[in-house]
C-alpha positions in Angstrom: 0.0 -0.1 0.0 1.0 3.5 -0.8 0.9 5.9 2.1 -1.7 8.7 1.8 -0.3 12.2 2.7 -2.6 15.0 3.2 -1.7 18.2 1.6 -3.0 21.2 3.6 -3.7 24.4 1.8 -3.9 26.3 5.1 -2.0 26.2 8.4 -2.8 23.2 10.7 -2.1 22.4 14.2 0.6 19.8 14.7 1.2 17.7 17.8 4.7 17.9 19.1 6.0 16.7 22.5 5.0 19.2 24.9 8.7 19.9 26.2 9.8 20.9 22.7 10.5 24.7 21.8 10.6 25.2 18.2 13.3 27.7 17.0 13.1 27.5 13.2 10.9 26.0 10.6 11.0 25.6 6.8 8.6 24.3 4.2 9.3 22.5 0.8 6.8 21.8 -1.8 5.4 18.8 0.0 7.3 18.5 3.3 8.1 20.6 6.5 11.0 20.6 9.0 11.5 22.2 12.4 14.6 22.7 14.5 14.1 22.8 18.3 15.9 25.0 20.8 17.5 21.7 21.9 19.1 21.0 18.5 16.9 18.4 17.3 15.3 18.0 13.8 11.9 16.9 13.2 10.4 16.4 9.6 7.2 15.2 8.1 5.3 15.1 4.8 6.3 13.6 1.4 9.5 11.6 1.6 10.0 10.0 -1.9 13.4 11.4 -2.4 14.7 10.9 1.1 14.2 14.6 2.0 12.8 13.7 5.4 16.2 12.5 6.6 15.1 9.1 8.1 17.3 7.0 5.6 14.4 5.9 3.6 11.8 7.3 1.3 8.7 6.8 3.4 6.2 9.6 3.8 4.6 10.6 7.2 1.8 12.9 8.4 3.5 12.8 11.8 6.6 14.7 12.7 9.5 12.4 13.5 12.7 13.2 15.0 15.8 12.7 12.6 17.7 10.2 14.6 20.8 10.1 12.5 21.7 13.5 13.8 21.5 12.4 17.4 23.5 9.2 16.8 26.2 11.3 15.2 26.2 13.8 18.2 25.2 16.6 15.8 23.0 19.6 16.9 20.8 21.2 14.3 21.0 24.9 14.3 19.0 25.9 11.1 17.0 24.1 8.4 16.0 25.3 4.8 13.8 23.1 2.5 13.9 23.2 -1.1 11.4 21.7 -3.4 12.6 18.1 -2.8 15.6 18.7 -0.5 16.3 19.6 3.1 19.5 21.6 4.1 20.6 21.4 7.7 23.2 23.7 9.3 24.7 21.4 12.2 27.2 21.7 15.0 29.3 19.0 16.5 
């Protein structure tokens, strides 16, 4: 089965864990990414080209933390989404 990803024409509320404070956000053509004050990166949306950063091409309507950055000890500082890409400025 193909995952259905809704495309919102207007802003919609998103459930993130309560203790997270978002410091930056960027939207691509079909995906979104946020950086938290704690240096975590969360992504969701259409992931066909791996732009969500989860090591696969799965899509998700739910925000998921990009675990690879945490595993490498990297802190996300800023994120910029392109049409089908995601660029992240990180610190060690």
